[in-house]
C-alpha positions as CSV (number, residue, x, y, z in Angstrom):
1,M,-23.4,23.2,-19.0
2,R,-21.5,20.9,-21.4
3,I,-20.4,17.4,-20.4
4,L,-18.1,15.3,-22.5
5,F,-18.6,11.6,-22.3
6,T,-16.0,9.2,-23.7
7,G,-16.0,5.5,-24.5
8,F,-13.4,3.3,-26.1
9,D,-13.5,1.7,-29.5
10,P,-13.6,-2.1,-29.6
11,F,-10.4,-4.0,-28.5
12,G,-9.1,-7.4,-27.7
13,G,-10.7,-8.9,-30.8
14,E,-14.2,-7.8,-29.9
15,K,-16.5,-6.3,-32.5
16,I,-18.1,-3.8,-30.2
17,N,-17.2,-2.1,-26.9
18,P,-20.2,-1.9,-24.6
19,A,-18.9,1.3,-23.0
20,G,-18.4,3.0,-26.3
21,E,-21.9,1.9,-27.4
22,A,-23.5,3.2,-24.2
23,V,-22.0,6.6,-24.8
24,K,-23.2,6.7,-28.4
25,M,-26.7,5.9,-27.2
26,M,-26.9,8.8,-24.7
27,K,-29.2,11.6,-25.4
28,N,-27.7,14.9,-26.7
29,E,-29.2,16.8,-23.8
30,I,-29.9,15.7,-20.2
31,Q,-31.6,18.0,-17.8
32,G,-30.5,21.1,-19.8
33,A,-26.9,19.9,-20.1
34,E,-25.4,19.5,-23.6
35,I,-23.9,16.0,-23.9
36,L,-20.9,15.7,-26.1
37,K,-19.8,12.2,-27.1
38,L,-16.3,11.0,-28.1
39,E,-15.0,7.5,-29.1
40,V,-11.4,7.2,-28.1
41,P,-8.9,4.8,-29.5
42,T,-7.8,1.9,-27.4
43,V,-4.1,2.7,-27.9
44,F,-1.9,3.7,-25.0
45,G,-0.8,7.4,-25.3
46,K,-3.1,8.1,-28.3
47,A,-6.4,8.0,-26.2
48,G,-5.0,10.8,-23.9
49,E,-4.0,12.9,-26.9
50,V,-7.5,12.6,-28.5
51,L,-9.2,13.4,-25.2
52,K,-6.9,16.5,-24.6
53,K,-7.7,17.8,-28.1
54,A,-11.4,17.4,-27.5
55,V,-11.2,19.2,-24.1
56,E,-9.3,22.1,-25.8
57,Q,-11.8,22.2,-28.6
58,Y,-15.1,21.9,-26.7
59,R,-14.2,23.3,-23.3
60,P,-16.6,21.1,-21.4
61,D,-17.6,21.8,-17.8
62,A,-17.0,18.1,-16.9
63,V,-15.5,15.0,-18.5
64,V,-16.8,11.5,-17.8
65,C,-14.8,8.6,-19.2
66,V,-16.8,5.4,-19.5
67,G,-15.0,2.1,-19.6
68,Q,-15.7,-1.6,-19.6
69,A,-14.7,-3.8,-16.7
70,G,-15.5,-7.3,-17.9
71,G,-16.9,-9.6,-15.2
72,R,-18.1,-6.9,-12.9
73,A,-21.8,-7.2,-11.9
74,A,-22.3,-3.6,-11.1
75,I,-21.5,-0.1,-12.3
76,T,-18.4,1.0,-10.5
77,P,-17.5,4.7,-10.7
78,E,-13.8,5.2,-10.1
79,M,-12.7,7.2,-7.1
80,I,-9.0,7.2,-8.1
81,A,-6.9,6.9,-11.3
82,V,-3.4,5.5,-10.8
83,N,-0.7,7.1,-13.0
84,I,0.5,3.7,-14.4
85,M,0.0,1.9,-17.6
86,D,0.1,-1.9,-17.0
87,A,-1.6,-3.8,-19.8
88,R,-3.2,-7.2,-19.4
89,I,-3.4,-7.6,-23.2
90,P,-2.0,-5.6,-26.1
91,D,-3.9,-2.5,-27.2
92,N,-5.1,-2.0,-30.8
93,A,-1.6,-0.9,-31.9
94,G,0.1,-3.9,-30.3
95,N,1.5,-2.0,-27.3
96,K,1.6,-3.7,-24.0
97,P,3.2,-1.4,-21.4
98,C,4.3,-2.9,-18.1
99,H,4.3,-0.5,-15.1
100,E,5.0,2.6,-17.1
101,L,4.0,6.1,-16.0
102,I,1.2,7.8,-18.0
103,I,2.3,11.3,-17.1
104,K,6.1,11.3,-16.6
105,E,6.1,14.3,-14.2
106,G,2.7,13.6,-12.8
107,R,1.5,12.6,-9.4
108,E,1.2,8.9,-8.4
109,A,-2.6,9.0,-8.6
110,Y,-5.5,11.4,-9.2
111,F,-8.8,11.5,-7.4
112,S,-12.1,12.1,-9.2
113,S,-13.7,15.4,-8.7
114,L,-17.1,13.9,-9.4
115,P,-19.4,13.0,-6.5
116,V,-18.6,9.3,-6.8
117,K,-20.3,8.3,-3.5
118,D,-23.5,10.2,-4.5
119,I,-23.4,8.5,-7.9
120,E,-23.1,5.1,-6.3
121,K,-26.0,5.8,-3.9
122,N,-28.3,7.2,-6.6
123,L,-27.7,4.2,-8.8
124,N,-28.4,1.7,-5.9
125,D,-31.4,3.7,-4.8
126,N,-32.8,3.3,-8.4
127,G,-32.2,-0.5,-8.5
128,I,-29.0,-0.4,-10.4
129,P,-26.2,-2.3,-8.7
130,S,-23.2,0.0,-8.0
131,S,-20.1,0.2,-5.9
132,V,-17.2,2.6,-5.8
133,S,-14.0,1.3,-7.4
134,Y,-10.7,2.4,-6.1
135,G,-8.8,1.4,-9.3
136,A,-9.7,0.2,-12.7
137,D,-8.3,-3.3,-12.0
138,N,-10.0,-3.6,-8.6
139,E,-13.6,-4.1,-7.6
């Protein structure tokens, strides 16, 4: 099994991105699964292109995108991804989209195929605060 983990590069004037650093620190193999790591640019549109090329190249069995949600006191696996770009601050290329579709002909939202509720339970059972998130901007 091959699992691709992604983390973003630093943005918003920060020198590091904790999500990207966490991905870099992962072992290359976990319970027999090969772990692939990819840093994606914090640039609207470009991040998706980089991810798509990596999926085509490596053909992973699963993809886990790790992100930073400043101010949250828990790990919050996402249940749903909304097909909207709505930036709070400009990305690393100065883009600041407001309520724009990510995939023009796509659905309004996409549900995770990962066992999000099981991940939440496992984290909490091991003393790591966790709750399911129903959107990147919501807790």
